[in-house]
N, C-alpha and C positions, 0 to 999 in steps of 0.2 A: 451162244458161242459166240467169244471174244478174242477167239486166237486162230490163226490160219492152220490147224492140224487135222489135214484129210484123213490121216489114219483114224485119229478119235473119232470123226465124225462117221467115218465108214464103220465103226465098230459098234457106237451109239446105235444107227439105224439098223445093223445085222441083227441088232438085239433088241429091236422094236421100240427104238425112239419115234416118233411121229415126224415126218419130214414137214407137215404143214401146220405145226402148232405154233400159236401166237405168244409172243414175250410177254411177261407181265408188268412191262413198262407201259406208259400211257401211249406209247406210238404204236404199240401192238404189231411189231415185225414178227414175219415168220423167219426161219433160220436162212431161206433164201434172200431175204431183204438184206440181212447183215450181211451175208456172203457178199451180194452185190455192192452195199456201200464200202464195203473195206477192200474190194477186188481181189476175194479170195477165189479165184477160177476154179482151183481144183476141187474145193469144199463145193462148190456151185454144182459143178459137174455131177459129184457124188451125189449130192441131194436130188438132183434131176432123174438120176438113174435108179434112186429109191421113191420115185414119184412125187416129189416136190412139185407143186404145181404155181407155174411161173405167174398165172394169171390171177392169184389171188391178192386182193386190195388189203394194204395195211390199214390199221385202225386210226390213223392220224391223217395223212395225206391223202389216203383212199386212191392210192398209187399202187400199182402190181409191181413185182419183182422186174418184169421184162420193161415196164414203162419206165422203172426207175434206172434201168441200165441203159436205156434210150438216152434218158435224159441227162445222164452222166457222161458226156461226149468222149470223155478221155478214157472210157471202158469200153473200146472197142472191140477186144477180145470177149469181155462178160456180155456185149451186145449180141455178138456173134453166138452165142449158145442158144438165144432166145429164138433165133430167126425163125424156125420150124415149128414152136411152141404155140 
């Protein structure tokens, strides 16, 4: 996922894409990590609707998407998504 396209994300997930799969890069991010990094709020909401786990750690910083959102202080709306997760 490198574009903010909620419709494509929803279509992929509705057709069986895995919301918690790691990417093949050295950082081993999940789609939710990427959505947080680029502040793709709508994509993050959809990923969470389809069962993305905000507590899965990436393979590089050993940081969850929820922790990443918190650390990136300018992402207040993103951080709000994880308050009850």
